[in-house]
A tleap script that builds the chain and sets N, CA, C and O, in Angstrom:
source leaprc.protein.ff14SB
mol = sequence {
  NMET THR ASP LEU GLU ASP ARG LEU GLU ARG
  PHE GLU THR LEU THR ALA GLU CYS GLU LEU
  ILE THR LYS LEU ALA THR ASP SER THR LYS
  ARG GLU PHE TYR LEU LYS LEU ALA GLU GLN
  TYR ARG GLN LEU ALA LEU ASP MET ARG GLN
  ALA ILE ALA THR LYS THR ALA ALA THR LYS
  THR ALA CALA
}
set mol.1.N position { 19.645 3.833 -58.288 }
set mol.1.CA position { 18.254 3.576 -57.974 }
set mol.1.C position { 17.456 4.855 -58.194 }
set mol.1.O position { 17.879 5.939 -57.792 }
set mol.2.N position { 16.320 4.722 -58.824 }
set mol.2.CA position { 15.505 5.897 -59.118 }
set mol.2.C position { 14.666 6.288 -57.904 }
set mol.2.O position { 14.564 5.541 -56.930 }
set mol.3.N position { 14.080 7.458 -57.986 }
set mol.3.CA position { 13.206 7.948 -56.922 }
set mol.3.C position { 12.028 6.987 -56.722 }
set mol.3.O position { 11.632 6.720 -55.587 }
set mol.4.N position { 11.475 6.476 -57.807 }
set mol.4.CA position { 10.357 5.544 -57.694 }
set mol.4.C position { 10.787 4.260 -56.994 }
set mol.4.O position { 10.047 3.721 -56.170 }
set mol.5.N position { 11.969 3.773 -57.314 }
set mol.5.CA position { 12.468 2.563 -56.665 }
set mol.5.C position { 12.759 2.808 -55.185 }
set mol.5.O position { 12.547 1.926 -54.352 }
set mol.6.N position { 13.239 3.997 -54.864 }
set mol.6.CA position { 13.455 4.363 -53.457 }
set mol.6.C position { 12.134 4.345 -52.699 }
set mol.6.O position { 12.052 3.816 -51.590 }
set mol.7.N position { 11.111 4.920 -53.298 }
set mol.7.CA position { 9.799 4.938 -52.651 }
set mol.7.C position { 9.234 3.533 -52.502 }
set mol.7.O position { 8.651 3.204 -51.469 }
set mol.8.N position { 9.403 2.704 -53.522 }
set mol.8.CA position { 8.940 1.322 -53.450 }
set mol.8.C position { 9.610 0.608 -52.282 }
set mol.8.O position { 8.947 -0.068 -51.495 }
set mol.9.N position { 10.915 0.759 -52.176 }
set mol.9.CA position { 11.646 0.122 -51.084 }
set mol.9.C position { 11.143 0.614 -49.730 }
set mol.9.O position { 10.996 -0.174 -48.795 }
set mol.10.N position { 10.884 1.903 -49.627 }
set mol.10.CA position { 10.388 2.477 -48.360 }
set mol.10.C position { 9.006 1.914 -48.015 }
set mol.10.O position { 8.760 1.554 -46.864 }
set mol.11.N position { 8.109 1.834 -48.988 }
set mol.11.CA position { 6.779 1.289 -48.726 }
set mol.11.C position { 6.852 -0.179 -48.324 }
set mol.11.O position { 6.103 -0.618 -47.450 }
set mol.12.N position { 7.736 -0.934 -48.944 }
set mol.12.CA position { 7.897 -2.344 -48.585 }
set mol.12.C position { 8.449 -2.485 -47.171 }
set mol.12.O position { 8.038 -3.376 -46.428 }
set mol.13.N position { 9.376 -1.611 -46.802 }
set mol.13.CA position { 9.926 -1.624 -45.444 }
set mol.13.C position { 8.850 -1.278 -44.426 }
set mol.13.O position { 8.729 -1.939 -43.395 }
set mol.14.N position { 8.071 -0.244 -44.715 }
set mol.14.CA position { 7.001 0.155 -43.804 }
set mol.14.C position { 5.951 -0.948 -43.662 }
set mol.14.O position { 5.420 -1.169 -42.573 }
set mol.15.N position { 5.655 -1.634 -44.759 }
set mol.15.CA position { 4.712 -2.754 -44.704 }
set mol.15.C position { 5.225 -3.818 -43.750 }
set mol.15.O position { 4.485 -4.295 -42.889 }
set mol.16.N position { 6.483 -4.189 -43.899 }
set mol.16.CA position { 7.079 -5.224 -43.052 }
set mol.16.C position { 7.095 -4.791 -41.584 }
set mol.16.O position { 6.820 -5.601 -40.698 }
set mol.17.N position { 7.411 -3.541 -41.325 }
set mol.17.CA position { 7.439 -3.048 -39.950 }
set mol.17.C position { 6.043 -3.083 -39.324 }
set mol.17.O position { 5.887 -3.486 -38.171 }
set mol.18.N position { 5.049 -2.668 -40.072 }
set mol.18.CA position { 3.684 -2.686 -39.562 }
set mol.18.C position { 3.200 -4.117 -39.321 }
set mol.18.O position { 2.494 -4.381 -38.348 }
set mol.19.N position { 3.576 -5.027 -40.198 }
set mol.19.CA position { 3.202 -6.433 -40.013 }
set mol.19.C position { 3.849 -6.999 -38.754 }
set mol.19.O position { 3.221 -7.773 -38.031 }
set mol.20.N position { 5.084 -6.626 -38.490 }
set mol.20.CA position { 5.764 -7.073 -37.276 }
set mol.20.C position { 5.068 -6.517 -36.037 }
set mol.20.O position { 4.815 -7.249 -35.080 }
set mol.21.N position { 4.763 -5.239 -36.057 }
set mol.21.CA position { 4.077 -4.620 -34.925 }
set mol.21.C position { 2.719 -5.292 -34.711 }
set mol.21.O position { 2.306 -5.509 -33.572 }
set mol.22.N position { 2.029 -5.619 -35.801 }
set mol.22.CA position { 0.741 -6.306 -35.705 }
set mol.22.C position { 0.900 -7.626 -34.951 }
set mol.22.O position { 0.081 -7.959 -34.094 }
set mol.23.N position { 1.945 -8.365 -35.271 }
set mol.23.CA position { 2.176 -9.666 -34.622 }
set mol.23.C position { 2.535 -9.514 -33.148 }
set mol.23.O position { 2.201 -10.374 -32.333 }
set mol.24.N position { 3.217 -8.420 -32.804 }
set mol.24.CA position { 3.693 -8.228 -31.439 }
set mol.24.C position { 2.702 -7.496 -30.541 }
set mol.24.O position { 2.815 -7.562 -29.317 }
set mol.25.N position { 1.743 -6.807 -31.126 }
set mol.25.CA position { 0.813 -5.992 -30.342 }
set mol.25.C position { -0.085 -6.868 -29.474 }
set mol.25.O position { -0.629 -7.874 -29.930 }
set mol.26.N position { -0.223 -6.466 -28.228 }
set mol.26.CA position { -1.112 -7.190 -27.323 }
set mol.26.C position { -2.484 -6.531 -27.256 }
set mol.26.O position { -3.467 -7.168 -26.878 }
set mol.27.N position { -2.545 -5.271 -27.617 }
set mol.27.CA position { -3.805 -4.521 -27.624 }
set mol.27.C position { -4.491 -4.737 -28.975 }
set mol.27.O position { -3.907 -4.458 -30.022 }
set mol.28.N position { -5.714 -5.227 -28.950 }
set mol.28.CA position { -6.420 -5.535 -30.203 }
set mol.28.C position { -6.669 -4.296 -31.053 }
set mol.28.O position { -6.697 -4.389 -32.280 }
set mol.29.N position { -6.848 -3.152 -30.432 }
set mol.29.CA position { -7.064 -1.911 -31.185 }
set mol.29.C position { -5.801 -1.538 -31.957 }
set mol.29.O position { -5.867 -1.179 -33.132 }
set mol.30.N position { -4.670 -1.625 -31.299 }
set mol.30.CA position { -3.401 -1.324 -31.968 }
set mol.30.C position { -3.102 -2.351 -33.048 }
set mol.30.O position { -2.613 -2.006 -34.124 }
set mol.31.N position { -3.394 -3.606 -32.762 }
set mol.31.CA position { -3.162 -4.665 -33.744 }
set mol.31.C position { -3.971 -4.401 -35.011 }
set mol.31.O position { -3.458 -4.521 -36.124 }
set mol.32.N position { -5.228 -4.043 -34.832 }
set mol.32.CA position { -6.094 -3.744 -35.977 }
set mol.32.C position { -5.612 -2.513 -36.737 }
set mol.32.O position { -5.638 -2.496 -37.968 }
set mol.33.N position { -5.171 -1.481 -36.013 }
set mol.33.CA position { -4.659 -0.265 -36.633 }
set mol.33.C position { -3.449 -0.564 -37.517 }
set mol.33.O position { -3.392 -0.125 -38.666 }
set mol.34.N position { -2.476 -1.317 -36.977 }
set mol.34.CA position { -1.269 -1.609 -37.743 }
set mol.34.C position { -1.523 -2.594 -38.875 }
set mol.34.O position { -0.820 -2.575 -39.886 }
set mol.35.N position { -2.505 -3.439 -38.714 }
set mol.35.CA position { -2.890 -4.333 -39.803 }
set mol.35.C position { -3.426 -3.520 -40.988 }
set mol.35.O position { -3.054 -3.761 -42.136 }
set mol.36.N position { -4.298 -2.562 -40.694 }
set mol.36.CA position { -4.845 -1.701 -41.759 }
set mol.36.C position { -3.751 -0.834 -42.379 }
set mol.36.O position { -3.725 -0.627 -43.593 }
set mol.37.N position { -2.853 -0.332 -41.538 }
set mol.37.CA position { -1.752 0.486 -42.038 }
set mol.37.C position { -0.847 -0.335 -42.961 }
set mol.37.O position { -0.407 0.160 -43.999 }
set mol.38.N position { -0.574 -1.570 -42.591 }
set mol.38.CA position { 0.240 -2.455 -43.436 }
set mol.38.C position { -0.449 -2.681 -44.779 }
set mol.38.O position { 0.209 -2.696 -45.820 }
set mol.39.N position { -1.759 -2.855 -44.761 }
set mol.39.CA position { -2.496 -3.045 -46.014 }
set mol.39.C position { -2.394 -1.815 -46.904 }
set mol.39.O position { -2.272 -1.933 -48.124 }
set mol.40.N position { -2.446 -0.634 -46.294 }
set mol.40.CA position { -2.326 0.599 -47.088 }
set mol.40.C position { -0.924 0.728 -47.696 }
set mol.40.O position { -0.781 1.095 -48.862 }
set mol.41.N position { 0.097 0.427 -46.907 }
set mol.41.CA position { 1.462 0.479 -47.442 }
set mol.41.C position { 1.669 -0.576 -48.521 }
set mol.41.O position { 2.377 -0.332 -49.499 }
set mol.42.N position { 1.061 -1.745 -48.354 }
set mol.42.CA position { 1.165 -2.802 -49.363 }
set mol.42.C position { 0.555 -2.326 -50.685 }
set mol.42.O position { 1.104 -2.578 -51.757 }
set mol.43.N position { -0.585 -1.636 -50.598 }
set mol.43.CA position { -1.230 -1.114 -51.803 }
set mol.43.C position { -0.371 -0.029 -52.449 }
set mol.43.O position { -0.260 0.027 -53.674 }
set mol.44.N position { 0.229 0.825 -51.641 }
set mol.44.CA position { 1.119 1.856 -52.183 }
set mol.44.C position { 2.318 1.218 -52.886 }
set mol.44.O position { 2.746 1.693 -53.938 }
set mol.45.N position { 2.854 0.155 -52.313 }
set mol.45.CA position { 3.970 -0.548 -52.948 }
set mol.45.C position { 3.535 -1.150 -54.280 }
set mol.45.O position { 4.273 -1.091 -55.263 }
set mol.46.N position { 2.347 -1.724 -54.312 }
set mol.46.CA position { 1.822 -2.284 -55.560 }
set mol.46.C position { 1.652 -1.188 -56.611 }
set mol.46.O position { 2.025 -1.370 -57.770 }
set mol.47.N position { 1.094 -0.064 -56.207 }
set mol.47.CA position { 0.931 1.065 -57.129 }
set mol.47.C position { 2.282 1.546 -57.644 }
set mol.47.O position { 2.418 1.885 -58.820 }
set mol.48.N position { 3.280 1.575 -56.763 }
set mol.48.CA position { 4.609 2.030 -57.161 }
set mol.48.C position { 5.232 1.039 -58.153 }
set mol.48.O position { 5.878 1.459 -59.113 }
set mol.49.N position { 5.048 -0.270 -57.933 }
set mol.49.CA position { 5.555 -1.266 -58.880 }
set mol.49.C position { 4.921 -1.059 -60.253 }
set mol.49.O position { 5.600 -1.164 -61.274 }
set mol.50.N position { 3.625 -0.767 -60.278 }
set mol.50.CA position { 2.937 -0.539 -61.547 }
set mol.50.C position { 3.460 0.722 -62.220 }
set mol.50.O position { 3.627 0.749 -63.439 }
set mol.51.N position { 3.718 1.759 -61.444 }
set mol.51.CA position { 4.265 2.996 -62.007 }
set mol.51.C position { 5.651 2.762 -62.600 }
set mol.51.O position { 5.974 3.282 -63.668 }
set mol.52.N position { 6.456 1.987 -61.909 }
set mol.52.CA position { 7.796 1.664 -62.414 }
set mol.52.C position { 7.696 0.862 -63.707 }
set mol.52.O position { 8.423 1.125 -64.665 }
set mol.53.N position { 6.798 -0.110 -63.732 }
set mol.53.CA position { 6.626 -0.933 -64.936 }
set mol.53.C position { 6.142 -0.083 -66.104 }
set mol.53.O position { 6.607 -0.254 -67.231 }
set mol.54.N position { 5.222 0.820 -65.845 }
set mol.54.CA position { 4.707 1.701 -66.899 }
set mol.54.C position { 5.815 2.610 -67.427 }
set mol.54.O position { 5.952 2.799 -68.636 }
set mol.55.N position { 6.600 3.170 -66.513 }
set mol.55.CA position { 7.693 4.050 -66.918 }
set mol.55.C position { 8.743 3.275 -67.720 }
set mol.55.O position { 9.263 3.770 -68.719 }
set mol.56.N position { 9.039 2.083 -67.280 }
set mol.56.CA position { 10.017 1.234 -67.995 }
set mol.56.C position { 9.531 0.900 -69.383 }
set mol.56.O position { 10.294 0.972 -70.345 }
set mol.57.N position { 8.254 0.530 -69.499 }
set mol.57.CA position { 7.683 0.198 -70.799 }
set mol.57.C position { 7.675 1.412 -71.730 }
set mol.57.O position { 7.954 1.288 -72.923 }
set mol.58.N position { 7.357 2.571 -71.183 }
set mol.58.CA position { 7.329 3.787 -71.985 }
set mol.58.C position { 8.733 4.152 -72.467 }
set mol.58.O position { 8.906 4.611 -73.596 }
set mol.59.N position { 9.721 3.950 -71.616 }
set mol.59.CA position { 11.099 4.251 -71.978 }
set mol.59.C position { 11.581 3.324 -73.091 }
set mol.59.O position { 12.263 3.761 -74.018 }
set mol.60.N position { 11.223 2.039 -72.995 }
set mol.60.CA position { 11.635 1.067 -74.020 }
set mol.60.C position { 10.937 1.342 -75.345 }
set mol.60.O position { 11.532 1.174 -76.409 }
set mol.61.N position { 9.682 1.761 -75.281 }
set mol.61.CA position { 8.926 2.061 -76.509 }
set mol.61.C position { 9.492 3.296 -77.202 }
set mol.61.O position { 9.572 3.346 -78.429 }
set mol.62.N position { 9.882 4.285 -76.414 }
set mol.62.CA position { 10.412 5.540 -76.964 }
set mol.62.C position { 11.798 5.348 -77.573 }
set mol.62.O position { 12.197 6.098 -78.463 }
set mol.63.N position { 12.518 4.361 -77.100 }
set mol.63.CA position { 13.903 4.177 -77.569 }
set mol.63.C position { 13.978 3.454 -78.878 }
set mol.63.O position { 15.071 3.226 -79.395 }
savepdb mol mol.pdb
quit
């Protein structure tokens, strides 16, 4: 597994953890905080998927 794939997996894990905390939080402020944090991790995961796809495409083109 590459470094980019490791980071993608970590961002996906953090997204899932934040979503779980959002569901379990009884305090609306904390719920909102973890909801926003999950959205940020989700975006980072999406960016990482795009970076992996770009790197893969570049590697195939170069070969």
